[in-house]
mmCIF file of the N, C-alpha and C atoms, coordinates in Angstrom:
data_MODEL
# 
_entry.id   MODEL 
# 
loop_
_atom_site.group_PDB 
_atom_site.id 
_atom_site.type_symbol 
_atom_site.label_atom_id 
_atom_site.label_alt_id 
_atom_site.label_comp_id 
_atom_site.label_asym_id 
_atom_site.label_entity_id 
_atom_site.label_seq_id 
_atom_site.pdbx_PDB_ins_code 
_atom_site.Cartn_x 
_atom_site.Cartn_y 
_atom_site.Cartn_z 
_atom_site.occupancy 
_atom_site.B_iso_or_equiv 
_atom_site.pdbx_formal_charge 
_atom_site.auth_seq_id 
_atom_site.auth_comp_id 
_atom_site.auth_asym_id 
_atom_site.auth_atom_id 
_atom_site.pdbx_PDB_model_num 
ATOM 1   N N  . MET A 1 1  ? 18.911 60.441 -103.698 1.00 0.00 ? 1  MET A N  1 
ATOM 2   C CA . MET A 1 1  ? 18.017 60.875 -104.377 1.00 0.00 ? 1  MET A CA 1 
ATOM 3   C C  . MET A 1 1  ? 18.343 62.764 -104.273 1.00 0.00 ? 1  MET A C  1 
ATOM 4   N N  . VAL A 1 2  ? 18.048 63.177 -105.085 1.00 0.00 ? 2  VAL A N  1 
ATOM 5   C CA . VAL A 1 2  ? 18.311 64.649 -105.383 1.00 0.00 ? 2  VAL A CA 1 
ATOM 6   C C  . VAL A 1 2  ? 17.146 65.674 -106.135 1.00 0.00 ? 2  VAL A C  1 
ATOM 7   N N  . SER A 1 3  ? 16.629 65.751 -105.248 1.00 0.00 ? 3  SER A N  1 
ATOM 8   C CA . SER A 1 3  ? 15.484 66.981 -105.483 1.00 0.00 ? 3  SER A CA 1 
ATOM 9   C C  . SER A 1 3  ? 15.622 68.180 -105.363 1.00 0.00 ? 3  SER A C  1 
ATOM 10  N N  . LEU A 1 4  ? 15.657 69.284 -106.481 1.00 0.00 ? 4  LEU A N  1 
ATOM 11  C CA . LEU A 1 4  ? 15.718 70.444 -106.708 1.00 0.00 ? 4  LEU A CA 1 
ATOM 12  C C  . LEU A 1 4  ? 14.508 71.468 -106.846 1.00 0.00 ? 4  LEU A C  1 
ATOM 13  N N  . LEU A 1 5  ? 13.764 72.439 -106.141 1.00 0.00 ? 5  LEU A N  1 
ATOM 14  C CA . LEU A 1 5  ? 12.889 72.512 -106.203 1.00 0.00 ? 5  LEU A CA 1 
ATOM 15  C C  . LEU A 1 5  ? 12.865 74.158 -106.467 1.00 0.00 ? 5  LEU A C  1 
ATOM 16  N N  . ALA A 1 6  ? 12.299 74.857 -107.439 1.00 0.00 ? 6  ALA A N  1 
ATOM 17  C CA . ALA A 1 6  ? 12.084 76.412 -107.260 1.00 0.00 ? 6  ALA A CA 1 
ATOM 18  C C  . ALA A 1 6  ? 10.329 77.101 -107.524 1.00 0.00 ? 6  ALA A C  1 
ATOM 19  N N  . GLU A 1 7  ? 10.198 77.737 -106.823 1.00 0.00 ? 7  GLU A N  1 
ATOM 20  C CA . GLU A 1 7  ? 8.403  78.107 -106.507 1.00 0.00 ? 7  GLU A CA 1 
ATOM 21  C C  . GLU A 1 7  ? 8.582  79.605 -106.570 1.00 0.00 ? 7  GLU A C  1 
ATOM 22  N N  . ILE A 1 8  ? 7.474  80.210 -107.295 1.00 0.00 ? 8  ILE A N  1 
ATOM 23  C CA . ILE A 1 8  ? 7.319  81.325 -107.455 1.00 0.00 ? 8  ILE A CA 1 
ATOM 24  C C  . ILE A 1 8  ? 5.765  81.795 -107.176 1.00 0.00 ? 8  ILE A C  1 
ATOM 25  N N  . PRO A 1 9  ? 5.885  82.587 -105.839 1.00 0.00 ? 9  PRO A N  1 
ATOM 26  C CA . PRO A 1 9  ? 4.431  82.990 -105.591 1.00 0.00 ? 9  PRO A CA 1 
ATOM 27  C C  . PRO A 1 9  ? 3.995  83.776 -105.756 1.00 0.00 ? 9  PRO A C  1 
ATOM 28  N N  . PRO A 1 10 ? 2.474  84.204 -105.760 1.00 0.00 ? 10 PRO A N  1 
ATOM 29  C CA . PRO A 1 10 ? 1.752  84.813 -106.268 1.00 0.00 ? 10 PRO A CA 1 
ATOM 30  C C  . PRO A 1 10 ? 2.119  86.207 -105.859 1.00 0.00 ? 10 PRO A C  1 
ATOM 31  N N  . SER A 1 11 ? 2.954  86.570 -104.525 1.00 0.00 ? 11 SER A N  1 
ATOM 32  C CA . SER A 1 11 ? 3.359  87.737 -103.638 1.00 0.00 ? 11 SER A CA 1 
ATOM 33  C C  . SER A 1 11 ? 4.788  88.109 -104.561 1.00 0.00 ? 11 SER A C  1 
ATOM 34  N N  . GLY A 1 12 ? 5.367  87.184 -105.502 1.00 0.00 ? 12 GLY A N  1 
ATOM 35  C CA . GLY A 1 12 ? 6.382  87.544 -106.429 1.00 0.00 ? 12 GLY A CA 1 
ATOM 36  C C  . GLY A 1 12 ? 7.624  86.974 -105.546 1.00 0.00 ? 12 GLY A C  1 
ATOM 37  N N  . GLY A 1 13 ? 8.869  86.991 -106.334 1.00 0.00 ? 13 GLY A N  1 
ATOM 38  C CA . GLY A 1 13 ? 10.519 86.588 -105.585 1.00 0.00 ? 13 GLY A CA 1 
ATOM 39  C C  . GLY A 1 13 ? 10.355 84.822 -106.066 1.00 0.00 ? 13 GLY A C  1 
ATOM 40  N N  . ILE A 1 14 ? 11.097 84.214 -105.519 1.00 0.00 ? 14 ILE A N  1 
ATOM 41  C CA . ILE A 1 14 ? 11.530 82.981 -105.889 1.00 0.00 ? 14 ILE A CA 1 
ATOM 42  C C  . ILE A 1 14 ? 11.991 82.395 -104.335 1.00 0.00 ? 14 ILE A C  1 
ATOM 43  N N  . ILE A 1 15 ? 11.452 81.042 -104.225 1.00 0.00 ? 15 ILE A N  1 
ATOM 44  C CA . ILE A 1 15 ? 11.368 80.428 -102.976 1.00 0.00 ? 15 ILE A CA 1 
ATOM 45  C C  . ILE A 1 15 ? 12.372 78.680 -103.397 1.00 0.00 ? 15 ILE A C  1 
ATOM 46  N N  . LEU A 1 16 ? 13.665 78.485 -103.177 1.00 0.00 ? 16 LEU A N  1 
ATOM 47  C CA . LEU A 1 16 ? 14.295 77.727 -103.409 1.00 0.00 ? 16 LEU A CA 1 
ATOM 48  C C  . LEU A 1 16 ? 14.322 77.042 -102.697 1.00 0.00 ? 16 LEU A C  1 
ATOM 49  N N  . SER A 1 17 ? 14.345 75.420 -102.672 1.00 0.00 ? 17 SER A N  1 
ATOM 50  C CA . SER A 1 17 ? 14.422 74.376 -101.530 1.00 0.00 ? 17 SER A CA 1 
ATOM 51  C C  . SER A 1 17 ? 14.855 73.126 -102.109 1.00 0.00 ? 17 SER A C  1 
ATOM 52  N N  . SER A 1 18 ? 15.839 72.802 -101.588 1.00 0.00 ? 18 SER A N  1 
ATOM 53  C CA . SER A 1 18 ? 16.463 71.132 -101.757 1.00 0.00 ? 18 SER A CA 1 
ATOM 54  C C  . SER A 1 18 ? 16.315 69.881 -100.868 1.00 0.00 ? 18 SER A C  1 
ATOM 55  N N  . PHE A 1 19 ? 16.373 68.911 -101.840 1.00 0.00 ? 19 PHE A N  1 
ATOM 56  C CA . PHE A 1 19 ? 16.122 67.636 -100.544 1.00 0.00 ? 19 PHE A CA 1 
ATOM 57  C C  . PHE A 1 19 ? 16.977 66.951 -101.022 1.00 0.00 ? 19 PHE A C  1 
ATOM 58  N N  . ILE A 1 20 ? 17.740 66.109 -100.284 1.00 0.00 ? 20 ILE A N  1 
ATOM 59  C CA . ILE A 1 20 ? 19.178 65.300 -100.307 1.00 0.00 ? 20 ILE A CA 1 
ATOM 60  C C  . ILE A 1 20 ? 19.026 63.827 -99.645  1.00 0.00 ? 20 ILE A C  1 
ATOM 61  N N  . GLU A 1 21 ? 18.616 63.065 -100.199 1.00 0.00 ? 21 GLU A N  1 
ATOM 62  C CA . GLU A 1 21 ? 18.612 61.452 -99.544  1.00 0.00 ? 21 GLU A CA 1 
ATOM 63  C C  . GLU A 1 21 ? 19.228 60.534 -100.131 1.00 0.00 ? 21 GLU A C  1 
ATOM 64  N N  . SER A 1 22 ? 20.359 59.920 -99.364  1.00 0.00 ? 22 SER A N  1 
ATOM 65  C CA . SER A 1 22 ? 21.301 58.977 -100.192 1.00 0.00 ? 22 SER A CA 1 
ATOM 66  C C  . SER A 1 22 ? 20.664 57.624 -99.390  1.00 0.00 ? 22 SER A C  1 
ATOM 67  N N  . ILE A 1 23 ? 20.735 56.557 -100.644 1.00 0.00 ? 23 ILE A N  1 
ATOM 68  C CA . ILE A 1 23 ? 20.566 55.321 -100.358 1.00 0.00 ? 23 ILE A CA 1 
ATOM 69  C C  . ILE A 1 23 ? 21.210 54.237 -100.529 1.00 0.00 ? 23 ILE A C  1 
ATOM 70  N N  . SER A 1 24 ? 21.423 53.125 -100.196 1.00 0.00 ? 24 SER A N  1 
ATOM 71  C CA . SER A 1 24 ? 22.087 52.212 -100.804 1.00 0.00 ? 24 SER A CA 1 
ATOM 72  C C  . SER A 1 24 ? 21.912 51.199 -101.869 1.00 0.00 ? 24 SER A C  1 
ATOM 73  N N  . ILE A 1 25 ? 22.428 51.253 -102.673 1.00 0.00 ? 25 ILE A N  1 
ATOM 74  C CA . ILE A 1 25 ? 22.269 50.443 -104.004 1.00 0.00 ? 25 ILE A CA 1 
ATOM 75  C C  . ILE A 1 25 ? 21.855 49.156 -103.927 1.00 0.00 ? 25 ILE A C  1 
ATOM 76  N N  . ASN A 1 26 ? 22.800 48.286 -103.284 1.00 0.00 ? 26 ASN A N  1 
ATOM 77  C CA . ASN A 1 26 ? 22.698 46.755 -103.097 1.00 0.00 ? 26 ASN A CA 1 
ATOM 78  C C  . ASN A 1 26 ? 22.541 46.572 -101.485 1.00 0.00 ? 26 ASN A C  1 
ATOM 79  N N  . GLN A 1 27 ? 21.385 46.690 -101.271 1.00 0.00 ? 27 GLN A N  1 
ATOM 80  C CA . GLN A 1 27 ? 20.751 46.397 -100.198 1.00 0.00 ? 27 GLN A CA 1 
ATOM 81  C C  . GLN A 1 27 ? 21.179 45.511 -99.207  1.00 0.00 ? 27 GLN A C  1 
ATOM 82  N N  . ASP A 1 28 ? 20.492 43.931 -100.224 1.00 0.00 ? 28 ASP A N  1 
ATOM 83  C CA . ASP A 1 28 ? 20.829 43.059 -99.412  1.00 0.00 ? 28 ASP A CA 1 
ATOM 84  C C  . ASP A 1 28 ? 21.218 41.863 -101.238 1.00 0.00 ? 28 ASP A C  1 
ATOM 85  N N  . SER A 1 29 ? 22.353 41.437 -101.267 1.00 0.00 ? 29 SER A N  1 
ATOM 86  C CA . SER A 1 29 ? 23.213 40.998 -102.103 1.00 0.00 ? 29 SER A CA 1 
ATOM 87  C C  . SER A 1 29 ? 23.087 39.399 -101.614 1.00 0.00 ? 29 SER A C  1 
ATOM 88  N N  . SER A 1 30 ? 22.306 38.556 -102.512 1.00 0.00 ? 30 SER A N  1 
ATOM 89  C CA . SER A 1 30 ? 22.360 37.097 -102.540 1.00 0.00 ? 30 SER A CA 1 
ATOM 90  C C  . SER A 1 30 ? 23.467 36.480 -103.324 1.00 0.00 ? 30 SER A C  1 
ATOM 91  N N  . LEU A 1 31 ? 23.890 35.149 -103.492 1.00 0.00 ? 31 LEU A N  1 
ATOM 92  C CA . LEU A 1 31 ? 24.680 34.630 -104.217 1.00 0.00 ? 31 LEU A CA 1 
ATOM 93  C C  . LEU A 1 31 ? 24.739 34.546 -105.379 1.00 0.00 ? 31 LEU A C  1 
ATOM 94  N N  . LEU A 1 32 ? 22.889 34.399 -106.336 1.00 0.00 ? 32 LEU A N  1 
ATOM 95  C CA . LEU A 1 32 ? 22.985 34.680 -107.540 1.00 0.00 ? 32 LEU A CA 1 
ATOM 96  C C  . LEU A 1 32 ? 22.859 36.207 -107.862 1.00 0.00 ? 32 LEU A C  1 
ATOM 97  N N  . ASP A 1 33 ? 23.018 37.423 -107.132 1.00 0.00 ? 33 ASP A N  1 
ATOM 98  C CA . ASP A 1 33 ? 23.225 38.653 -107.157 1.00 0.00 ? 33 ASP A CA 1 
ATOM 99  C C  . ASP A 1 33 ? 24.547 38.623 -107.774 1.00 0.00 ? 33 ASP A C  1 
ATOM 100 N N  . HIS A 1 34 ? 25.745 38.126 -106.759 1.00 0.00 ? 34 HIS A N  1 
ATOM 101 C CA . HIS A 1 34 ? 27.222 37.938 -107.336 1.00 0.00 ? 34 HIS A CA 1 
ATOM 102 C C  . HIS A 1 34 ? 26.997 37.133 -108.517 1.00 0.00 ? 34 HIS A C  1 
ATOM 103 N N  . CYS A 1 35 ? 26.439 36.455 -108.806 1.00 0.00 ? 35 CYS A N  1 
ATOM 104 C CA . CYS A 1 35 ? 26.597 35.608 -110.150 1.00 0.00 ? 35 CYS A CA 1 
ATOM 105 C C  . CYS A 1 35 ? 26.785 36.359 -111.103 1.00 0.00 ? 35 CYS A C  1 
ATOM 106 N N  . ILE A 1 36 ? 25.105 36.740 -110.837 1.00 0.00 ? 36 ILE A N  1 
ATOM 107 C CA . ILE A 1 36 ? 24.887 37.765 -112.189 1.00 0.00 ? 36 ILE A CA 1 
ATOM 108 C C  . ILE A 1 36 ? 25.756 38.807 -112.726 1.00 0.00 ? 36 ILE A C  1 
ATOM 109 N N  . MET A 1 37 ? 26.330 39.508 -111.200 1.00 0.00 ? 37 MET A N  1 
ATOM 110 C CA . MET A 1 37 ? 27.129 40.817 -111.621 1.00 0.00 ? 37 MET A CA 1 
ATOM 111 C C  . MET A 1 37 ? 28.783 40.135 -111.902 1.00 0.00 ? 37 MET A C  1 
ATOM 112 N N  . ALA A 1 38 ? 28.966 38.820 -111.740 1.00 0.00 ? 38 ALA A N  1 
ATOM 113 C CA . ALA A 1 38 ? 30.480 38.712 -112.548 1.00 0.00 ? 38 ALA A CA 1 
ATOM 114 C C  . ALA A 1 38 ? 30.158 37.868 -113.615 1.00 0.00 ? 38 ALA A C  1 
ATOM 115 N N  . SER A 1 39 ? 29.124 37.803 -114.101 1.00 0.00 ? 39 SER A N  1 
ATOM 116 C CA . SER A 1 39 ? 28.964 36.985 -115.642 1.00 0.00 ? 39 SER A CA 1 
ATOM 117 C C  . SER A 1 39 ? 28.969 38.330 -116.311 1.00 0.00 ? 39 SER A C  1 
ATOM 118 N N  . GLY A 1 40 ? 28.180 39.472 -115.659 1.00 0.00 ? 40 GLY A N  1 
ATOM 119 C CA . GLY A 1 40 ? 28.187 40.398 -116.498 1.00 0.00 ? 40 GLY A CA 1 
ATOM 120 C C  . GLY A 1 40 ? 29.735 41.234 -117.310 1.00 0.00 ? 40 GLY A C  1 
ATOM 121 N N  . LEU A 1 41 ? 30.203 41.187 -115.715 1.00 0.00 ? 41 LEU A N  1 
ATOM 122 C CA . LEU A 1 41 ? 31.403 41.532 -115.857 1.00 0.00 ? 41 LEU A CA 1 
ATOM 123 C C  . LEU A 1 41 ? 32.356 41.011 -116.903 1.00 0.00 ? 41 LEU A C  1 
ATOM 124 N N  . VAL A 1 42 ? 32.493 39.805 -116.782 1.00 0.00 ? 42 VAL A N  1 
ATOM 125 C CA . VAL A 1 42 ? 32.937 38.628 -117.615 1.00 0.00 ? 42 VAL A CA 1 
ATOM 126 C C  . VAL A 1 42 ? 32.741 39.210 -119.111 1.00 0.00 ? 42 VAL A C  1 
ATOM 127 N N  . PHE A 1 43 ? 31.370 39.252 -119.182 1.00 0.00 ? 43 PHE A N  1 
ATOM 128 C CA . PHE A 1 43 ? 30.882 39.791 -120.712 1.00 0.00 ? 43 PHE A CA 1 
ATOM 129 C C  . PHE A 1 43 ? 31.477 40.947 -121.060 1.00 0.00 ? 43 PHE A C  1 
ATOM 130 N N  . LEU A 1 44 ? 31.753 41.825 -120.290 1.00 0.00 ? 44 LEU A N  1 
ATOM 131 C CA . LEU A 1 44 ? 31.882 42.900 -120.484 1.00 0.00 ? 44 LEU A CA 1 
ATOM 132 C C  . LEU A 1 44 ? 33.622 43.293 -121.063 1.00 0.00 ? 44 LEU A C  1 
ATOM 133 N N  . GLY A 1 45 ? 33.847 42.555 -120.478 1.00 0.00 ? 45 GLY A N  1 
ATOM 134 C CA . GLY A 1 45 ? 35.844 41.920 -120.627 1.00 0.00 ? 45 GLY A CA 1 
ATOM 135 C C  . GLY A 1 45 ? 35.708 41.474 -122.249 1.00 0.00 ? 45 GLY A C  1 
ATOM 136 N N  . LEU A 1 46 ? 34.912 40.175 -122.082 1.00 0.00 ? 46 LEU A N  1 
ATOM 137 C CA . LEU A 1 46 ? 34.942 39.735 -123.615 1.00 0.00 ? 46 LEU A CA 1 
ATOM 138 C C  . LEU A 1 46 ? 34.500 40.881 -124.320 1.00 0.00 ? 46 LEU A C  1 
ATOM 139 N N  . ILE A 1 47 ? 33.537 41.855 -124.556 1.00 0.00 ? 47 ILE A N  1 
ATOM 140 C CA . ILE A 1 47 ? 33.622 42.687 -125.543 1.00 0.00 ? 47 ILE A CA 1 
ATOM 141 C C  . ILE A 1 47 ? 34.479 43.842 -125.322 1.00 0.00 ? 47 ILE A C  1 
ATOM 142 N N  . LEU A 1 48 ? 35.285 44.055 -124.514 1.00 0.00 ? 48 LEU A N  1 
ATOM 143 C CA . LEU A 1 48 ? 36.322 45.090 -124.841 1.00 0.00 ? 48 LEU A CA 1 
ATOM 144 C C  . LEU A 1 48 ? 37.611 44.659 -125.339 1.00 0.00 ? 48 LEU A C  1 
ATOM 145 N N  . ILE A 1 49 ? 37.800 42.856 -125.288 1.00 0.00 ? 49 ILE A N  1 
ATOM 146 C CA . ILE A 1 49 ? 38.790 42.343 -126.052 1.00 0.00 ? 49 ILE A CA 1 
ATOM 147 C C  . ILE A 1 49 ? 38.216 42.406 -127.418 1.00 0.00 ? 49 ILE A C  1 
ATOM 148 N N  . ASN A 1 50 ? 37.541 42.333 -127.828 1.00 0.00 ? 50 ASN A N  1 
ATOM 149 C CA . ASN A 1 50 ? 36.991 42.199 -129.185 1.00 0.00 ? 50 ASN A CA 1 
ATOM 150 C C  . ASN A 1 50 ? 37.041 43.716 -129.857 1.00 0.00 ? 50 ASN A C  1 
ATOM 151 N N  . LEU A 1 51 ? 36.595 44.558 -128.389 1.00 0.00 ? 51 LEU A N  1 
ATOM 152 C CA . LEU A 1 51 ? 37.035 46.397 -129.619 1.00 0.00 ? 51 LEU A CA 1 
ATOM 153 C C  . LEU A 1 51 ? 38.516 46.736 -129.484 1.00 0.00 ? 51 LEU A C  1 
ATOM 154 N N  . TYR A 1 52 ? 39.522 45.492 -128.815 1.00 0.00 ? 52 TYR A N  1 
ATOM 155 C CA . TYR A 1 52 ? 40.589 46.038 -128.936 1.00 0.00 ? 52 TYR A CA 1 
ATOM 156 C C  . TYR A 1 52 ? 41.509 45.080 -130.289 1.00 0.00 ? 52 TYR A C  1 
ATOM 157 N N  . PHE A 1 53 ? 40.615 44.119 -130.264 1.00 0.00 ? 53 PHE A N  1 
ATOM 158 C CA . PHE A 1 53 ? 41.114 43.271 -131.757 1.00 0.00 ? 53 PHE A CA 1 
ATOM 159 C C  . PHE A 1 53 ? 40.606 44.152 -133.115 1.00 0.00 ? 53 PHE A C  1 
ATOM 160 N N  . GLN A 1 54 ? 39.307 44.668 -133.068 1.00 0.00 ? 54 GLN A N  1 
ATOM 161 C CA . GLN A 1 54 ? 38.992 45.375 -134.054 1.00 0.00 ? 54 GLN A CA 1 
ATOM 162 C C  . GLN A 1 54 ? 39.848 46.764 -134.659 1.00 0.00 ? 54 GLN A C  1 
ATOM 163 N N  . LEU A 1 55 ? 40.149 47.262 -133.274 1.00 0.00 ? 55 LEU A N  1 
ATOM 164 C CA . LEU A 1 55 ? 41.286 48.695 -133.692 1.00 0.00 ? 55 LEU A CA 1 
ATOM 165 C C  . LEU A 1 55 ? 42.119 48.003 -133.727 1.00 0.00 ? 55 LEU A C  1 
ATOM 166 N N  . PHE A 1 56 ? 43.048 47.085 -133.647 1.00 0.00 ? 56 PHE A N  1 
ATOM 167 C CA . PHE A 1 56 ? 44.343 46.879 -133.840 1.00 0.00 ? 56 PHE A CA 1 
ATOM 168 C C  . PHE A 1 56 ? 44.152 46.609 -135.299 1.00 0.00 ? 56 PHE A C  1 
ATOM 169 N N  . ARG A 1 57 ? 43.137 45.563 -136.053 1.00 0.00 ? 57 ARG A N  1 
ATOM 170 C CA . ARG A 1 57 ? 42.767 45.330 -137.307 1.00 0.00 ? 57 ARG A CA 1 
ATOM 171 C C  . ARG A 1 57 ? 42.684 46.521 -138.036 1.00 0.00 ? 57 ARG A C  1 
ATOM 172 N N  . MET A 1 58 ? 42.429 47.734 -137.309 1.00 0.00 ? 58 MET A N  1 
ATOM 173 C CA . MET A 1 58 ? 41.981 49.025 -138.152 1.00 0.00 ? 58 MET A CA 1 
ATOM 174 C C  . MET A 1 58 ? 43.180 49.594 -137.952 1.00 0.00 ? 58 MET A C  1 
ATOM 175 N N  . ILE A 1 59 ? 44.223 49.336 -137.345 1.00 0.00 ? 59 ILE A N  1 
ATOM 176 C CA . ILE A 1 59 ? 45.305 50.163 -137.724 1.00 0.00 ? 59 ILE A CA 1 
ATOM 177 C C  . ILE A 1 59 ? 46.131 49.312 -138.454 1.00 0.00 ? 59 ILE A C  1 
ATOM 178 N N  . GLN A 1 60 ? 46.230 47.549 -138.489 1.00 0.00 ? 60 GLN A N  1 
ATOM 179 C CA . GLN A 1 60 ? 46.689 47.358 -139.551 1.00 0.00 ? 60 GLN A CA 1 
ATOM 180 C C  . GLN A 1 60 ? 46.605 47.662 -140.793 1.00 0.00 ? 60 GLN A C  1 
ATOM 181 N N  . LYS A 1 61 ? 45.348 47.574 -141.510 1.00 0.00 ? 61 LYS A N  1 
ATOM 182 C CA . LYS A 1 61 ? 44.546 48.118 -142.633 1.00 0.00 ? 61 LYS A CA 1 
ATOM 183 C C  . LYS A 1 61 ? 44.938 49.695 -142.553 1.00 0.00 ? 61 LYS A C  1 
ATOM 184 N N  . SER A 1 62 ? 44.281 50.029 -143.795 1.00 0.00 ? 62 SER A N  1 
ATOM 185 C CA . SER A 1 62 ? 44.358 51.477 -143.481 1.00 0.00 ? 62 SER A CA 1 
ATOM 186 C C  . SER A 1 62 ? 42.749 51.762 -143.213 1.00 0.00 ? 62 SER A C  1 
ATOM 187 N N  . LEU A 1 63 ? 42.655 53.079 -142.904 1.00 0.00 ? 63 LEU A N  1 
ATOM 188 C CA . LEU A 1 63 ? 41.235 53.219 -142.398 1.00 0.00 ? 63 LEU A CA 1 
ATOM 189 C C  . LEU A 1 63 ? 40.047 52.821 -143.149 1.00 0.00 ? 63 LEU A C  1 
ATOM 190 N N  . LEU A 1 64 ? 40.221 53.701 -144.636 1.00 0.00 ? 64 LEU A N  1 
ATOM 191 C CA . LEU A 1 64 ? 38.894 53.321 -145.522 1.00 0.00 ? 64 LEU A CA 1 
ATOM 192 C C  . LEU A 1 64 ? 39.109 51.995 -145.782 1.00 0.00 ? 64 LEU A C  1 
ATOM 193 N N  . GLU A 1 65 ? 40.119 50.790 -146.016 1.00 0.00 ? 65 GLU A N  1 
ATOM 194 C CA . GLU A 1 65 ? 40.266 49.837 -146.733 1.00 0.00 ? 65 GLU A CA 1 
ATOM 195 C C  . GLU A 1 65 ? 39.653 48.723 -145.253 1.00 0.00 ? 65 GLU A C  1 
ATOM 196 N N  . TYR A 1 66 ? 39.513 49.370 -144.166 1.00 0.00 ? 66 TYR A N  1 
ATOM 197 C CA . TYR A 1 66 ? 38.932 48.828 -142.969 1.00 0.00 ? 66 TYR A CA 1 
ATOM 198 C C  . TYR A 1 66 ? 37.530 48.702 -143.146 1.00 0.00 ? 66 TYR A C  1 
ATOM 199 N N  . TRP A 1 67 ? 36.676 50.101 -143.498 1.00 0.00 ? 67 TRP A N  1 
ATOM 200 C CA . TRP A 1 67 ? 35.204 50.252 -143.404 1.00 0.00 ? 67 TRP A CA 1 
ATOM 201 C C  . TRP A 1 67 ? 34.827 49.899 -144.680 1.00 0.00 ? 67 TRP A C  1 
ATOM 202 N N  . GLN A 1 68 ? 35.552 49.390 -145.632 1.00 0.00 ? 68 GLN A N  1 
ATOM 203 C CA . GLN A 1 68 ? 34.636 49.068 -147.023 1.00 0.00 ? 68 GLN A CA 1 
ATOM 204 C C  . GLN A 1 68 ? 34.176 47.405 -146.652 1.00 0.00 ? 68 GLN A C  1 
ATOM 205 N N  . GLU A 1 69 ? 34.854 46.689 -145.642 1.00 0.00 ? 69 GLU A N  1 
ATOM 206 C CA . GLU A 1 69 ? 33.800 45.297 -145.869 1.00 0.00 ? 69 GLU A CA 1 
ATOM 207 C C  . GLU A 1 69 ? 32.897 45.510 -145.095 1.00 0.00 ? 69 GLU A C  1 
ATOM 208 N N  . PRO A 1 70 ? 31.988 45.015 -145.090 1.00 0.00 ? 70 PRO A N  1 
ATOM 209 C CA . PRO A 1 70 ? 30.462 45.027 -144.568 1.00 0.00 ? 70 PRO A CA 1 
ATOM 210 C C  . PRO A 1 70 ? 30.454 44.510 -143.364 1.00 0.00 ? 70 PRO A C  1 
ATOM 211 N N  . TRP A 1 71 ? 31.123 43.253 -143.043 1.00 0.00 ? 71 TRP A N  1 
ATOM 212 C CA . TRP A 1 71 ? 31.381 42.218 -141.549 1.00 0.00 ? 71 TRP A CA 1 
ATOM 213 C C  . TRP A 1 71 ? 32.529 43.416 -140.674 1.00 0.00 ? 71 TRP A C  1 
ATOM 214 N N  . ASN A 1 72 ? 32.988 44.128 -140.970 1.00 0.00 ? 72 ASN A N  1 
ATOM 215 C CA . ASN A 1 72 ? 33.552 44.977 -140.256 1.00 0.00 ? 72 ASN A CA 1 
ATOM 216 C C  . ASN A 1 72 ? 32.615 46.177 -139.488 1.00 0.00 ? 72 ASN A C  1 
ATOM 217 N N  . TRP A 1 73 ? 31.900 46.421 -140.134 1.00 0.00 ? 73 TRP A N  1 
ATOM 218 C CA . TRP A 1 73 ? 30.462 47.457 -139.540 1.00 0.00 ? 73 TRP A CA 1 
ATOM 219 C C  . TRP A 1 73 ? 29.894 46.876 -138.425 1.00 0.00 ? 73 TRP A C  1 
ATOM 220 N N  . LEU A 1 74 ? 29.504 45.786 -138.623 1.00 0.00 ? 74 LEU A N  1 
ATOM 221 C CA . LEU A 1 74 ? 28.919 44.580 -137.516 1.00 0.00 ? 74 LEU A CA 1 
ATOM 222 C C  . LEU A 1 74 ? 29.580 44.562 -136.606 1.00 0.00 ? 74 LEU A C  1 
ATOM 223 N N  . GLU A 1 75 ? 30.752 43.892 -136.711 1.00 0.00 ? 75 GLU A N  1 
ATOM 224 C CA . GLU A 1 75 ? 32.018 43.576 -135.901 1.00 0.00 ? 75 GLU A CA 1 
ATOM 225 C C  . GLU A 1 75 ? 31.882 44.936 -134.622 1.00 0.00 ? 75 GLU A C  1 
ATOM 226 N N  . VAL A 1 76 ? 31.960 46.093 -135.285 1.00 0.00 ? 76 VAL A N  1 
ATOM 227 C CA . VAL A 1 76 ? 32.304 47.022 -134.369 1.00 0.00 ? 76 VAL A CA 1 
ATOM 228 C C  . VAL A 1 76 ? 30.972 47.843 -133.812 1.00 0.00 ? 76 VAL A C  1 
ATOM 229 N N  . SER A 1 77 ? 30.016 47.588 -134.079 1.00 0.00 ? 77 SER A N  1 
ATOM 230 C CA . SER A 1 77 ? 29.031 47.959 -133.839 1.00 0.00 ? 77 SER A CA 1 
ATOM 231 C C  . SER A 1 77 ? 28.182 46.891 -132.885 1.00 0.00 ? 77 SER A C  1 
ATOM 232 N N  . SER A 1 78 ? 28.502 45.692 -132.817 1.00 0.00 ? 78 SER A N  1 
ATOM 233 C CA . SER A 1 78 ? 28.266 45.225 -131.553 1.00 0.00 ? 78 SER A CA 1 
ATOM 234 C C  . SER A 1 78 ? 29.061 45.041 -130.161 1.00 0.00 ? 78 SER A C  1 
ATOM 235 N N  . CYS A 1 79 ? 29.922 46.352 -130.563 1.00 0.00 ? 79 CYS A N  1 
ATOM 236 C CA . CYS A 1 79 ? 30.546 46.213 -129.257 1.00 0.00 ? 79 CYS A CA 1 
ATOM 237 C C  . CYS A 1 79 ? 29.822 47.541 -128.852 1.00 0.00 ? 79 CYS A C  1 
ATOM 238 N N  . PHE A 1 80 ? 29.017 48.334 -128.947 1.00 0.00 ? 80 PHE A N  1 
ATOM 239 C CA . PHE A 1 80 ? 28.235 49.540 -128.655 1.00 0.00 ? 80 PHE A CA 1 
ATOM 240 C C  . PHE A 1 80 ? 27.033 49.357 -128.527 1.00 0.00 ? 80 PHE A C  1 
ATOM 241 N N  . ILE A 1 81 ? 26.509 48.127 -128.916 1.00 0.00 ? 81 ILE A N  1 
ATOM 242 C CA . ILE A 1 81 ? 25.207 47.708 -128.811 1.00 0.00 ? 81 ILE A CA 1 
ATOM 243 C C  . ILE A 1 81 ? 24.683 46.824 -127.745 1.00 0.00 ? 81 ILE A C  1 
ATOM 244 N N  . VAL A 1 82 ? 25.363 46.322 -127.295 1.00 0.00 ? 82 VAL A N  1 
ATOM 245 C CA . VAL A 1 82 ? 25.249 45.312 -126.087 1.00 0.00 ? 82 VAL A CA 1 
ATOM 246 C C  . VAL A 1 82 ? 24.677 46.033 -125.023 1.00 0.00 ? 82 VAL A C  1 
ATOM 247 N N  . LYS A 1 83 ? 23.512 45.421 -124.386 1.00 0.00 ? 83 LYS A N  1 
ATOM 248 C CA . LYS A 1 83 ? 23.339 45.846 -123.015 1.00 0.00 ? 83 LYS A CA 1 
ATOM 249 C C  . LYS A 1 83 ? 23.898 44.865 -122.109 1.00 0.00 ? 83 LYS A C  1 
ATOM 250 N N  . LEU A 1 84 ? 23.937 45.372 -120.695 1.00 0.00 ? 84 LEU A N  1 
ATOM 251 C CA . LEU A 1 84 ? 24.566 44.337 -119.768 1.00 0.00 ? 84 LEU A CA 1 
ATOM 252 C C  . LEU A 1 84 ? 23.141 44.461 -118.567 1.00 0.00 ? 84 LEU A C  1 
# 
């Protein structure tokens, strides 16, 4: 955590202060946490593979021809809307 503070006292001037604290993100990792992370990485890999195939199809067809099909709009947007 980083905290930066700038104060202007009534007497004038500026008082600057900073506070930096480091913490560990994964303090206690259980087997369930690792399974959730692994499934998230597999899902991310599948999304990247789908994006690769969509870009490959976009290159095969012309760019305008590719975007004329409504299904392609859904396919590409699904690569960017997914939450992990």
